[in-house]
DRENZA-649333 format. One record per residue (C-alpha): residue number from 0; residue in three letters; x, z, y. Coordinates in steps of 0.25 Angstrom, whole numbers, plus 5000, padded with zeros to 4 digits. Layout:
<atoms>
+-----+---------+------+------+------+
| num | residuo |   px |   pz |   py |
+-----+---------+------+------+------+
| NUM |     Ala |    X |    Z |    Y |
...
+-----+---------+------+------+------+
</atoms>
This chain:
<atoms>
+-----+---------+------+------+------+
| num | residuo |   px |   pz |   py |
+-----+---------+------+------+------+
|   0 |     Unk | 5089 | 5019 | 4938 |
|   1 |     Unk | 5088 | 5016 | 4923 |
|   2 |     Unk | 5079 | 5004 | 4921 |
|   3 |     Unk | 5072 | 5011 | 4910 |
|   4 |     Unk | 5066 | 5021 | 4920 |
|   5 |     Unk | 5052 | 5019 | 4924 |
|   6 |     Unk | 5056 | 5016 | 4938 |
|   7 |     Unk | 5068 | 5007 | 4934 |
|   8 |     Unk | 5064 | 4994 | 4940 |
|   9 |     Unk | 5064 | 4989 | 4954 |
|  10 |     Unk | 5049 | 4991 | 4955 |
|  11 |     Unk | 5048 | 5005 | 4948 |
|  12 |     Unk | 5041 | 5002 | 4935 |
|  13 |     Unk | 5036 | 5014 | 4929 |
|  14 |     Unk | 5029 | 5018 | 4915 |
|  15 |     Unk | 5015 | 5014 | 4914 |
|  16 |     Unk | 5005 | 5025 | 4916 |
|  17 |     Unk | 4993 | 5025 | 4907 |
|  18 |     Unk | 4988 | 5039 | 4910 |
|  19 |     Unk | 4974 | 5040 | 4916 |
|  20 |     Unk | 4972 | 5044 | 4930 |
|  21 |     Unk | 4962 | 5054 | 4926 |
|  22 |     Unk | 4972 | 5062 | 4919 |
|  23 |     Unk | 4973 | 5072 | 4930 |
|  24 |     Unk | 4981 | 5082 | 4922 |
|  25 |     Unk | 4992 | 5073 | 4919 |
|  26 |     Unk | 5006 | 5072 | 4924 |
|  27 |     Unk | 5009 | 5071 | 4939 |
|  28 |     Unk | 5013 | 5056 | 4938 |
|  29 |     Unk | 4999 | 5052 | 4933 |
|  30 |     Unk | 4992 | 5042 | 4943 |
|  31 |     Unk | 4981 | 5052 | 4947 |
|  32 |     Unk | 4993 | 5060 | 4954 |
|  33 |     Unk | 4998 | 5047 | 4961 |
|  34 |     Unk | 5013 | 5043 | 4960 |
|  35 |     Unk | 5023 | 5052 | 4953 |
|  36 |     Unk | 5028 | 5062 | 4963 |
|  37 |     Unk | 5037 | 5074 | 4961 |
|  38 |     Unk | 5050 | 5081 | 4965 |
|  39 |     Unk | 5062 | 5087 | 4959 |
|  40 |     Unk | 5064 | 5101 | 4963 |
|  41 |     Unk | 5078 | 5107 | 4963 |
|  42 |     Unk | 5086 | 5118 | 4970 |
|  43 |     Unk | 5094 | 5114 | 4983 |
|  44 |     Unk | 5108 | 5114 | 4976 |
|  45 |     Unk | 5103 | 5103 | 4966 |
|  46 |     Unk | 5096 | 5094 | 4977 |
|  47 |     Unk | 5107 | 5084 | 4979 |
|  48 |     Unk | 5109 | 5083 | 4964 |
|  49 |     Unk | 5094 | 5079 | 4962 |
|  50 |     Unk | 5094 | 5070 | 4974 |
|  51 |     Unk | 5107 | 5063 | 4969 |
|  52 |     Unk | 5101 | 5061 | 4955 |
|  53 |     Unk | 5088 | 5055 | 4961 |
|  54 |     Unk | 5096 | 5046 | 4970 |
|  55 |     Unk | 5104 | 5041 | 4959 |
|  56 |     Unk | 5092 | 5033 | 4954 |
|  57 |     Unk | 5087 | 5020 | 4960 |
|  58 |     Unk | 5078 | 5021 | 4967 |
|  59 |     Unk | 5081 | 5036 | 4972 |
|  60 |     Unk | 5071 | 5045 | 4965 |
|  61 |     Unk | 5070 | 5055 | 4977 |
|  62 |     Unk | 5061 | 5052 | 4988 |
|  63 |     Unk | 5069 | 5050 | 5001 |
|  64 |     Unk | 5070 | 5063 | 5010 |
|  65 |     Unk | 5061 | 5070 | 5000 |
|  66 |     Unk | 5068 | 5083 | 4997 |
|  67 |     Unk | 5059 | 5095 | 5000 |
|  68 |     Unk | 5059 | 5110 | 4999 |
|  69 |     Unk | 5050 | 5115 | 4987 |
|  70 |     Unk | 5049 | 5130 | 4983 |
|  71 |     Unk | 5063 | 5133 | 4986 |
|  72 |     Unk | 5069 | 5120 | 4980 |
|  73 |     Unk | 5071 | 5106 | 4984 |
|  74 |     Unk | 5060 | 5095 | 4980 |
|  75 |     Unk | 5066 | 5081 | 4978 |
|  76 |     Unk | 5054 | 5072 | 4979 |
|  77 |     Unk | 5054 | 5060 | 4970 |
|  78 |     Unk | 5050 | 5046 | 4972 |
|  79 |     Unk | 5039 | 5040 | 4964 |
|  80 |     Unk | 5049 | 5034 | 4954 |
|  81 |     Unk | 5057 | 5047 | 4953 |
|  82 |     Unk | 5044 | 5056 | 4951 |
|  83 |     Unk | 5039 | 5046 | 4940 |
|  84 |     Unk | 5053 | 5047 | 4932 |
|  85 |     Unk | 5052 | 5062 | 4932 |
|  86 |     Unk | 5037 | 5061 | 4928 |
|  87 |     Unk | 5040 | 5052 | 4917 |
|  88 |     Unk | 5052 | 5060 | 4912 |
|  89 |     Unk | 5062 | 5049 | 4916 |
|  90 |     Unk | 5070 | 5056 | 4927 |
|  91 |     Unk | 5084 | 5051 | 4929 |
|  92 |     Unk | 5094 | 5058 | 4920 |
|  93 |     Unk | 5101 | 5066 | 4932 |
|  94 |     Unk | 5087 | 5072 | 4936 |
|  95 |     Unk | 5084 | 5074 | 4921 |
|  96 |     Unk | 5097 | 5083 | 4920 |
|  97 |     Unk | 5093 | 5091 | 4932 |
|  98 |     Unk | 5079 | 5093 | 4926 |
|  99 |     Unk | 5084 | 5097 | 4913 |
| 100 |     Unk | 5093 | 5107 | 4920 |
| 101 |     Unk | 5082 | 5113 | 4927 |
| 102 |     Unk | 5088 | 5111 | 4941 |
| 103 |     Unk | 5078 | 5101 | 4945 |
| 104 |     Unk | 5063 | 5102 | 4943 |
| 105 |     Unk | 5053 | 5090 | 4944 |
| 106 |     Unk | 5040 | 5093 | 4951 |
| 107 |     Unk | 5030 | 5082 | 4949 |
| 108 |     Unk | 5019 | 5080 | 4959 |
| 109 |     Unk | 5027 | 5086 | 4970 |
| 110 |     Unk | 5025 | 5077 | 4982 |
| 111 |     Unk | 5034 | 5076 | 4994 |
| 112 |     Unk | 5022 | 5078 | 5004 |
| 113 |     Unk | 5015 | 5070 | 5014 |
| 114 |     Unk | 5025 | 5065 | 5024 |
| 115 |     Unk | 5019 | 5061 | 5038 |
| 116 |     Unk | 5025 | 5048 | 5044 |
| 117 |     Unk | 5031 | 5049 | 5057 |
| 118 |     Unk | 5025 | 5040 | 5068 |
| 119 |     Unk | 5017 | 5039 | 5081 |
| 120 |     Unk | 5005 | 5048 | 5082 |
| 121 |     Unk | 4991 | 5042 | 5082 |
| 122 |     Unk | 4986 | 5038 | 5096 |
| 123 |     Unk | 4975 | 5046 | 5103 |
| 124 |     Unk | 4966 | 5034 | 5102 |
| 125 |     Unk | 4968 | 5033 | 5086 |
| 126 |     Unk | 4966 | 5048 | 5085 |
| 127 |     Unk | 4953 | 5047 | 5093 |
| 128 |     Unk | 4948 | 5036 | 5084 |
| 129 |     Unk | 4951 | 5044 | 5072 |
| 130 |     Unk | 4942 | 5055 | 5076 |
| 131 |     Unk | 4930 | 5046 | 5075 |
| 132 |     Unk | 4932 | 5041 | 5061 |
| 133 |     Unk | 4921 | 5040 | 5051 |
| 134 |     Unk | 4930 | 5041 | 5039 |
| 135 |     Unk | 4944 | 5045 | 5034 |
| 136 |     Unk | 4954 | 5037 | 5026 |
| 137 |     Unk | 4968 | 5037 | 5021 |
| 138 |     Unk | 4977 | 5026 | 5019 |
| 139 |     Unk | 4987 | 5026 | 5008 |
| 140 |     Unk | 4999 | 5016 | 5007 |
| 141 |     Unk | 4995 | 5014 | 5022 |
| 142 |     Unk | 5005 | 5003 | 5025 |
| 143 |     Unk | 5003 | 4999 | 5040 |
| 144 |     Unk | 4988 | 5004 | 5040 |
| 145 |     Unk | 4979 | 4993 | 5035 |
| 146 |     Unk | 4969 | 5002 | 5030 |
| 147 |     Unk | 4969 | 5011 | 5042 |
| 148 |     Unk | 4967 | 4999 | 5052 |
| 149 |     Unk | 4954 | 4995 | 5044 |
| 150 |     Unk | 4949 | 5009 | 5042 |
| 151 |     Unk | 4951 | 5015 | 5056 |
| 152 |     Unk | 4943 | 5003 | 5061 |
| 153 |     Unk | 4931 | 5008 | 5053 |
| 154 |     Unk | 4932 | 5022 | 5059 |
| 155 |     Unk | 4941 | 5028 | 5048 |
| 156 |     Unk | 4952 | 5039 | 5051 |
| 157 |     Unk | 4965 | 5038 | 5043 |
| 158 |     Unk | 4968 | 5052 | 5038 |
| 159 |     Unk | 4980 | 5049 | 5030 |
| 160 |     Unk | 4989 | 5037 | 5027 |
| 161 |     Unk | 5001 | 5036 | 5018 |
| 162 |     Unk | 5012 | 5025 | 5019 |
| 163 |     Unk | 5027 | 5026 | 5014 |
| 164 |     Unk | 5033 | 5014 | 5021 |
| 165 |     Unk | 5039 | 5019 | 5034 |
| 166 |     Unk | 5038 | 5006 | 5041 |
| 167 |     Unk | 5023 | 5005 | 5038 |
| 168 |     Unk | 5022 | 5020 | 5043 |
| 169 |     Unk | 5028 | 5016 | 5056 |
| 170 |     Unk | 5018 | 5004 | 5057 |
| 171 |     Unk | 5006 | 5013 | 5053 |
| 172 |     Unk | 5010 | 5024 | 5062 |
| 173 |     Unk | 5011 | 5015 | 5074 |
| 174 |     Unk | 4996 | 5011 | 5072 |
| 175 |     Unk | 4990 | 5024 | 5068 |
| 176 |     Unk | 5000 | 5035 | 5070 |
| 177 |     Unk | 5006 | 5043 | 5059 |
| 178 |     Unk | 4998 | 5056 | 5058 |
| 179 |     Unk | 4991 | 5052 | 5046 |
| 180 |     Unk | 5002 | 5044 | 5040 |
| 181 |     Unk | 5010 | 5049 | 5028 |
| 182 |     Unk | 5021 | 5043 | 5019 |
| 183 |     Unk | 5022 | 5041 | 5004 |
| 184 |     Unk | 5009 | 5044 | 4998 |
| 185 |     Unk | 5016 | 5049 | 4985 |
| 186 |     Unk | 5021 | 5061 | 4993 |
| 187 |     Unk | 5008 | 5065 | 4999 |
| 188 |     Unk | 5000 | 5076 | 4992 |
| 189 |     Unk | 4985 | 5071 | 4992 |
| 190 |     Unk | 4981 | 5084 | 4998 |
| 191 |     Unk | 4987 | 5079 | 5011 |
| 192 |     Unk | 4978 | 5068 | 5012 |
| 193 |     Unk | 4965 | 5071 | 5020 |
| 194 |     Unk | 4951 | 5069 | 5016 |
| 195 |     Unk | 4946 | 5054 | 5018 |
| 196 |     Unk | 4935 | 5045 | 5014 |
| 197 |     Unk | 4943 | 5032 | 5011 |
| 198 |     Unk | 4957 | 5031 | 5005 |
| 199 |     Unk | 4964 | 5018 | 5007 |
| 200 |     Unk | 4977 | 5012 | 5001 |
| 201 |     Unk | 4984 | 4999 | 4999 |
| 202 |     Unk | 4993 | 5004 | 4988 |
| 203 |     Unk | 5006 | 4997 | 4985 |
| 204 |     Unk | 5004 | 4983 | 4980 |
| 205 |     Unk | 5018 | 4979 | 4976 |
| 206 |     Unk | 5016 | 4983 | 4961 |
| 207 |     Unk | 5003 | 4974 | 4960 |
| 208 |     Unk | 5006 | 4962 | 4968 |
| 209 |     Unk | 5009 | 4948 | 4962 |
| 210 |     Unk | 5022 | 4948 | 4970 |
| 211 |     Unk | 5028 | 4960 | 4964 |
| 212 |     Unk | 5031 | 4964 | 4949 |
| 213 |     Unk | 5017 | 4969 | 4947 |
| 214 |     Unk | 5021 | 4982 | 4940 |
| 215 |     Unk | 5008 | 4989 | 4945 |
| 216 |     Unk | 5008 | 5003 | 4941 |
| 217 |     Unk | 5022 | 5002 | 4935 |
| 218 |     Unk | 5027 | 5000 | 4949 |
| 219 |     Unk | 5029 | 5013 | 4957 |
| 220 |     Unk | 5022 | 5007 | 4969 |
| 221 |     Unk | 5010 | 5004 | 4960 |
| 222 |     Unk | 5009 | 5019 | 4956 |
| 223 |     Unk | 5006 | 5022 | 4971 |
| 224 |     Unk | 4992 | 5018 | 4968 |
| 225 |     Unk | 4991 | 5031 | 4961 |
| 226 |     Unk | 4993 | 5038 | 4974 |
| 227 |     Unk | 4980 | 5032 | 4979 |
| 228 |     Unk | 4973 | 5039 | 4967 |
| 229 |     Unk | 4980 | 5052 | 4970 |
| 230 |     Unk | 4974 | 5052 | 4984 |
| 231 |     Unk | 4960 | 5047 | 4979 |
| 232 |     Unk | 4960 | 5058 | 4968 |
| 233 |     Unk | 4964 | 5069 | 4978 |
| 234 |     Unk | 4956 | 5065 | 4991 |
| 235 |     Unk | 4944 | 5059 | 4984 |
| 236 |     Unk | 4940 | 5050 | 4996 |
| 237 |     Unk | 4927 | 5043 | 4996 |
| 238 |     Unk | 4933 | 5029 | 4994 |
| 239 |     Unk | 4946 | 5021 | 4994 |
| 240 |     Unk | 4951 | 5007 | 4997 |
| 241 |     Unk | 4963 | 5002 | 4991 |
| 242 |     Unk | 4971 | 4988 | 4992 |
| 243 |     Unk | 4981 | 4981 | 4984 |
| 244 |     Unk | 4985 | 4967 | 4979 |
| 245 |     Unk | 4975 | 4959 | 4971 |
| 246 |     Unk | 4985 | 4957 | 4960 |
| 247 |     Unk | 4983 | 4971 | 4956 |
| 248 |     Unk | 4971 | 4967 | 4948 |
| 249 |     Unk | 4978 | 4959 | 4938 |
| 250 |     Unk | 4991 | 4967 | 4935 |
| 251 |     Unk | 4994 | 4971 | 4921 |
| 252 |     Unk | 4985 | 4963 | 4912 |
| 253 |     Unk | 4975 | 4956 | 4922 |
| 254 |     Unk | 4975 | 4942 | 4927 |
| 255 |     Unk | 4969 | 4935 | 4939 |
| 256 |     Unk | 4960 | 4923 | 4938 |
| 257 |     Unk | 4954 | 4914 | 4948 |
| 258 |     Unk | 4940 | 4917 | 4942 |
| 259 |     Unk | 4938 | 4932 | 4945 |
| 260 |     Unk | 4930 | 4933 | 4932 |
| 261 |     Unk | 4943 | 4930 | 4925 |
| 262 |     Unk | 4952 | 4940 | 4932 |
| 263 |     Unk | 4957 | 4952 | 4923 |
| 264 |     Unk | 4961 | 4965 | 4929 |
| 265 |     Unk | 4974 | 4971 | 4925 |
| 266 |     Unk | 4977 | 4985 | 4921 |
| 267 |     Unk | 4983 | 4989 | 4935 |
| 268 |     Unk | 4970 | 4986 | 4942 |
| 269 |     Unk | 4962 | 4993 | 4931 |
| 270 |     Unk | 4970 | 5005 | 4932 |
| 271 |     Unk | 4968 | 5006 | 4947 |
| 272 |     Unk | 4953 | 5005 | 4946 |
| 273 |     Unk | 4953 | 5015 | 4935 |
| 274 |     Unk | 4962 | 5025 | 4942 |
| 275 |     Unk | 4954 | 5024 | 4955 |
| 276 |     Unk | 4941 | 5027 | 4947 |
| 277 |     Unk | 4948 | 5038 | 4940 |
| 278 |     Unk | 4950 | 5046 | 4953 |
| 279 |     Unk | 4935 | 5045 | 4956 |
| 280 |     Unk | 4932 | 5031 | 4962 |
| 281 |     Unk | 4922 | 5020 | 4960 |
| 282 |     Unk | 4932 | 5008 | 4962 |
| 283 |     Unk | 4930 | 4993 | 4966 |
| 284 |     Unk | 4940 | 4983 | 4969 |
| 285 |     Unk | 4940 | 4969 | 4975 |
| 286 |     Unk | 4950 | 4958 | 4979 |
| 287 |     Unk | 4948 | 4954 | 4993 |
| 288 |     Unk | 4955 | 4943 | 5001 |
| 289 |     Unk | 4958 | 4947 | 5016 |
| 290 |     Unk | 4956 | 4933 | 5021 |
| 291 |     Unk | 4942 | 4935 | 5026 |
| 292 |     Unk | 4946 | 4946 | 5035 |
| 293 |     Unk | 4960 | 4941 | 5039 |
| 294 |     Unk | 4967 | 4928 | 5039 |
| 295 |     Unk | 4975 | 4931 | 5026 |
| 296 |     Unk | 4973 | 4928 | 5012 |
| 297 |     Unk | 4975 | 4942 | 5006 |
| 298 |     Unk | 4969 | 4946 | 4992 |
| 299 |     Unk | 4969 | 4961 | 4990 |
| 300 |     Unk | 4963 | 4970 | 4980 |
| 301 |     Unk | 4955 | 4982 | 4986 |
| 302 |     Unk | 4950 | 4994 | 4979 |
| 303 |     Unk | 4938 | 5002 | 4984 |
| 304 |     Unk | 4934 | 5015 | 4978 |
| 305 |     Unk | 4923 | 5026 | 4981 |
| 306 |     Unk | 4923 | 5040 | 4975 |
| 307 |     Unk | 4914 | 5041 | 4964 |
| 308 |     Unk | 4901 | 5048 | 4966 |
| 309 |     Unk | 4900 | 5046 | 4981 |
| 310 |     Unk | 4886 | 5048 | 4986 |
| 311 |     Unk | 4888 | 5039 | 4998 |
| 312 |     Unk | 4894 | 5027 | 4992 |
| 313 |     Unk | 4886 | 5015 | 4993 |
| 314 |     Unk | 4889 | 5001 | 4986 |
| 315 |     Unk | 4902 | 4996 | 4991 |
| 316 |     Unk | 4903 | 4981 | 4994 |
| 317 |     Unk | 4916 | 4974 | 4996 |
| 318 |     Unk | 4917 | 4967 | 5010 |
| 319 |     Unk | 4915 | 4952 | 5012 |
| 320 |     Unk | 4926 | 4945 | 5020 |
| 321 |     Unk | 4922 | 4941 | 5034 |
| 322 |     Unk | 4919 | 4926 | 5036 |
| 323 |     Unk | 4928 | 4917 | 5045 |
| 324 |     Unk | 4940 | 4925 | 5045 |
| 325 |     Unk | 4952 | 4922 | 5054 |
| 326 |     Unk | 4962 | 4911 | 5051 |
| 327 |     Unk | 4977 | 4913 | 5051 |
| 328 |     Unk | 4978 | 4905 | 5064 |
| 329 |     Unk | 4970 | 4915 | 5071 |
| 330 |     Unk | 4980 | 4927 | 5069 |
| 331 |     Unk | 4993 | 4920 | 5072 |
| 332 |     Unk | 5001 | 4923 | 5084 |
| 333 |     Unk | 5006 | 4913 | 5094 |
| 334 |     Unk | 5019 | 4906 | 5091 |
| 335 |     Unk | 5026 | 4913 | 5102 |
| 336 |     Unk | 5022 | 4927 | 5096 |
| 337 |     Unk | 5026 | 4921 | 5082 |
| 338 |     Unk | 5039 | 4915 | 5086 |
| 339 |     Unk | 5047 | 4927 | 5081 |
| 340 |     Unk | 5042 | 4924 | 5067 |
| 341 |     Unk | 5047 | 4910 | 5066 |
| 342 |     Unk | 5055 | 4907 | 5053 |
| 343 |     Unk | 5070 | 4906 | 5056 |
| 344 |     Unk | 5077 | 4893 | 5051 |
| 345 |     Unk | 5083 | 4900 | 5039 |
| 346 |     Unk | 5069 | 4905 | 5035 |
| 347 |     Unk | 5062 | 4892 | 5037 |
| 348 |     Unk | 5073 | 4885 | 5028 |
| 349 |     Unk | 5071 | 4896 | 5018 |
| 350 |     Unk | 5056 | 4893 | 5018 |
| 351 |     Unk | 5058 | 4878 | 5017 |
| 352 |     Unk | 5067 | 4880 | 5004 |
| 353 |     Unk | 5057 | 4889 | 4997 |
| 354 |     Unk | 5049 | 4885 | 4985 |
| 355 |     Unk | 5036 | 4887 | 4992 |
| 356 |     Unk | 5040 | 4878 | 5004 |
| 357 |     Unk | 5045 | 4867 | 4994 |
| 358 |     Unk | 5032 | 4867 | 4986 |
| 359 |     Unk | 5022 | 4869 | 4997 |
| 360 |     Unk | 5028 | 4867 | 5010 |
| 361 |     Unk | 5020 | 4871 | 5023 |
| 362 |     Unk | 5006 | 4872 | 5017 |
| 363 |     Unk | 5012 | 4883 | 5007 |
| 364 |     Unk | 5020 | 4891 | 5017 |
| 365 |     Unk | 5013 | 4889 | 5031 |
| 366 |     Unk | 5001 | 4897 | 5034 |
| 367 |     Unk | 4987 | 4889 | 5035 |
| 368 |     Unk | 4983 | 4894 | 5049 |
| 369 |     Unk | 4969 | 4890 | 5048 |
| 370 |     Unk | 4967 | 4898 | 5035 |
| 371 |     Unk | 4972 | 4912 | 5030 |
| 372 |     Unk | 4987 | 4917 | 5028 |
| 373 |     Unk | 4992 | 4920 | 5014 |
| 374 |     Unk | 4993 | 4934 | 5010 |
| 375 |     Unk | 5003 | 4942 | 5018 |
| 376 |     Unk | 5013 | 4949 | 5010 |
| 377 |     Unk | 5023 | 4960 | 5013 |
| 378 |     Unk | 5035 | 4951 | 5010 |
| 379 |     Unk | 5030 | 4940 | 5020 |
| 380 |     Unk | 5042 | 4939 | 5028 |
| 381 |     Unk | 5052 | 4942 | 5017 |
| 382 |     Unk | 5045 | 4930 | 5009 |
| 383 |     Unk | 5047 | 4920 | 5020 |
| 384 |     Unk | 5054 | 4909 | 5012 |
| 385 |     Unk | 5044 | 4908 | 5000 |
| 386 |     Unk | 5031 | 4914 | 5003 |
| 387 |     Unk | 5028 | 4918 | 5017 |
| 388 |     Unk | 5017 | 4911 | 5024 |
| 389 |     Unk | 5022 | 4905 | 5037 |
| 390 |     Unk | 5016 | 4900 | 5050 |
| 391 |     Unk | 5019 | 4885 | 5055 |
| 392 |     Unk | 5019 | 4886 | 5070 |
| 393 |     Unk | 5021 | 4873 | 5077 |
| 394 |     Unk | 5027 | 4881 | 5089 |
| 395 |     Unk | 5038 | 4886 | 5081 |
| 396 |     Unk | 5050 | 4878 | 5075 |
| 397 |     Unk | 5048 | 4885 | 5061 |
| 398 |     Unk | 5037 | 4892 | 5053 |
| 399 |     Unk | 5035 | 4907 | 5056 |
| 400 |     Unk | 5030 | 4919 | 5049 |
| 401 |     Unk | 5017 | 4926 | 5053 |
| 402 |     Unk | 5020 | 4937 | 5064 |
| 403 |     Unk | 5018 | 4951 | 5061 |
| 404 |     Unk | 5005 | 4951 | 5069 |
| 405 |     Unk | 5000 | 4939 | 5062 |
| 406 |     Unk | 5002 | 4946 | 5049 |
| 407 |     Unk | 4995 | 4958 | 5054 |
| 408 |     Unk | 4983 | 4949 | 5058 |
| 409 |     Unk | 4983 | 4943 | 5044 |
| 410 |     Unk | 4982 | 4957 | 5038 |
| 411 |     Unk | 4971 | 4960 | 5048 |
| 412 |     Unk | 4978 | 4971 | 5056 |
| 413 |     Unk | 4974 | 4972 | 5071 |
| 414 |     Unk | 4983 | 4967 | 5082 |
| 415 |     Unk | 4984 | 4981 | 5087 |
| 416 |     Unk | 4991 | 4985 | 5074 |
| 417 |     Unk | 5006 | 4989 | 5077 |
| 418 |     Unk | 5015 | 4982 | 5067 |
| 419 |     Unk | 5027 | 4991 | 5070 |
| 420 |     Unk | 5040 | 4989 | 5063 |
| 421 |     Unk | 5047 | 4982 | 5074 |
| 422 |     Unk | 5060 | 4985 | 5067 |
| 423 |     Unk | 5056 | 4976 | 5056 |
| 424 |     Unk | 5046 | 4965 | 5058 |
| 425 |     Unk | 5046 | 4962 | 5043 |
| 426 |     Unk | 5041 | 4976 | 5039 |
| 427 |     Unk | 5028 | 4973 | 5047 |
| 428 |     Unk | 5026 | 4960 | 5038 |
| 429 |     Unk | 5028 | 4968 | 5026 |
| 430 |     Unk | 5018 | 4979 | 5030 |
| 431 |     Unk | 5007 | 4969 | 5034 |
| 432 |     Unk | 5009 | 4962 | 5020 |
| 433 |     Unk | 5007 | 4975 | 5013 |
| 434 |     Unk | 4995 | 4979 | 5022 |
| 435 |     Unk | 4980 | 4979 | 5019 |
| 436 |     Unk | 4971 | 4970 | 5028 |
| 437 |     Unk | 4963 | 4979 | 5037 |
| 438 |     Unk | 4951 | 4970 | 5039 |
| 439 |     Unk | 4949 | 4970 | 5024 |
| 440 |     Unk | 4951 | 4985 | 5022 |
| 441 |     Unk | 4941 | 4987 | 5034 |
| 442 |     Unk | 4930 | 4978 | 5027 |
| 443 |     Unk | 4932 | 4985 | 5013 |
| 444 |     Unk | 4933 | 4999 | 5020 |
| 445 |     Unk | 4920 | 4996 | 5028 |
| 446 |     Unk | 4913 | 4994 | 5015 |
| 447 |     Unk | 4918 | 5006 | 5009 |
| 448 |     Unk | 4914 | 5015 | 5020 |
| 449 |     Unk | 4900 | 5009 | 5021 |
| 450 |     Unk | 4899 | 5012 | 5006 |
| 451 |     Unk | 4903 | 5027 | 5009 |
| 452 |     Unk | 4893 | 5028 | 5020 |
| 453 |     Unk | 4904 | 5030 | 5031 |
| 454 |     Unk | 4902 | 5017 | 5038 |
| 455 |     Unk | 4889 | 5010 | 5040 |
| 456 |     Unk | 4886 | 4996 | 5036 |
| 457 |     Unk | 4888 | 4990 | 5050 |
| 458 |     Unk | 4903 | 4993 | 5049 |
| 459 |     Unk | 4904 | 4983 | 5038 |
| 460 |     Unk | 4900 | 4971 | 5047 |
| 461 |     Unk | 4912 | 4962 | 5050 |
+-----+---------+------+------+------+
</atoms>
């Protein structure tokens, strides 16, 4: 693709959007309507020509397996990148030619439609438990179900979940069944989402993290935040709970300081707050470290919102972390169980040649068992040479990685949680590094539900 296109970079950089979310009558690509979506309509004889033109761009601008019948014609549903190009009038020349000829029509806003994920059915035990629920919730960008583990423990019933990654879908379905699980949220009409009291979402963090290029809303993945707004605007739940990386607060003109009074919020954070307020919510945010709930130092930014004007809403208070949390040593498996995670000789040589080992050695690279683990990232196994935290076990010849179960415990997932993905163990590490910490979510959700009058104060006790 031409590098002058708005999606011409490896991270899908796009034109900056300065239009207010309150402009309801604006074009379909405005934030209130979520990410850009749409389809090219053509007659059957022109279908292959359209598909070829879209496939000529890199990446392909057509969604995979997304050709549907529509009023006697074929609708070729576009990716977010493709729909944005059409919305901005910057379609590839081959498509522009077809549009000028009138043989192809662009229909913005046409969604592919909710696609149920295939997987095991919910067990009778879980179905019975859901019948006694005291509130309904939805989980967007669900991953492996971190929000769901927390909220079901509080008596909640998940009525809709969305996750695009097929490996995450498999792990999610293994634990909760697939009846309420759908795929890509940009393909889902908001009318499909059932009524609910609480919306939850851990929307993609890659555009905001310090480890990435920090493009914010100029990255297509950053635009997925507007899908949360779309569902909030349409469904109007009583409250929401969102999670993302703490660095989001300081992107685009802000800066962090050790003195909280000297921190300056950036434009990305300000826009998130203003957009959430514009769809009708009173919004609070807080940076919280998970180390009071789990044996891992994990700073994350949480957004809580209550629909404006709710008569039942009481003063919301952020939860305090429990005292005397578990140490890392308490969640480790035996050397026998962990033997499969021992570094190979080649891996251990690579670690010893790394800049981090040469500058800091064992104190920098080995986990402090009596303390807390460092932040678990999605690239934990892939970054073994330079950054991955390792365990020094005297019963093994070489250091080792954390096991998958240990990583799940570091995140606060119960041992009954099925990790799935037996065909690729590294995918479980990736999924856990991207997940939310269920104990932290549970504590915040308890405070939200108490404020709404759904849970009594007794549920907030640790």
